[in-house]
N, C-alpha and C positions, 0 to 999 in steps of 0.2 A: 504493500499500500504506500509505503514511504517513496518508493521509486516512482510510482505513477504520479504522486504529488509533486515530487521534484521535476518530473518531466513536463507536467503541466505548467509549473511556475516558470520553467525555463523557456517553453515554447509560446506561451500565451501572448506575451508582449509583441514578438514579431509577427505571429499570426494576425493579432488585432491591428498592427500597422499595415500589413499587407492588404487587409480588407478595406482599411481606411483609405489606402492608396487608390483603390479602385473607384472611389467616389470623389477623390481629390480633383479640383479643377486644375487644368493645366496652366492657366494664366489668371492673374489677379485682374479683374475688372470691376467696374461699378456694379455690375449685375451678379457677380460672383462673390462679391466681398463678404457679405453676411455668412454665406456658406463657408468661405475660406476661414473667417475668424472663429466660427463655431467648431470646425473640424480641428483647427490648431489648438484651441482651448482644450477640447476634449482629448487631444493627443499629448498634451503637456506631460501628464504623468507616465505616459507610455515610453517615451524615448529614455528616460533615466533607468527604466526597468530593463532595457536591453542588456545591461551590464551583468544581469543575472546569468546570462549564457556563458559568461566568463567566469564569474565569481563562484557559481555552485560547484563546478568541477575543482576549484581551488579552495574549497571550504576547508577550514582547519587551520591549525597553527603552522607557520612555515618553519621549516628546519633551517639549521645554521649551515646551509651549503648553497650551491649555486642555484638549485631549484627553489630554495626558500627565498634567495634574493630576487630571482625572476618573479616568484609569487607576489612579493611586496611590490615590485615595479608594476605588475598587472593591476594589483589592487590600486595603486595610486593612479594609474591611467584610467581605470574604471571610474574612480571617484572624480577625476577631472572631467571626464566625459559627461558623467551624470550631473554634475554641478554646472558646467559651462554650456552644454548644449541647450539646455532649457532656457538659459539667459540669452543665448545667441538667437534662438528662435523668437523669443519675445521681442528683443531689440530689433531684429530683422522685420518683424511684422509691424512694429510701431514705425519703423523708418519707411517701410513701403506705404503704409497709410498716410503718414505725414507727406511723403513725396507726391502721392496722388492727390491729396488735398491742396498742396501748394500749386501743382499744375493746373487744378480746376479752378483755382482762385485768381489766376493770372488772366 
């Protein structure tokens, strides 16, 4: 049962993102902006959860050898991705929206 739960935990975020990608608009326009914003807000928690696919196999305490050092590097990379990708997506969305509004105002 634990293996099934682990597999579900690791595969749920990428599958959720793949399904969401099927309904994601290709271009941000005035007519698609509401859908784009709603989808990106819904996906905000999913992107950091992608790191589970790397972290779950590396679960446990790292040893004091090369494998342990690489485990810590992967953990740090996963933390960086989880923390900064959400911020990047939010800032990019705000920028795109502001750019669209400033072009429309001129």
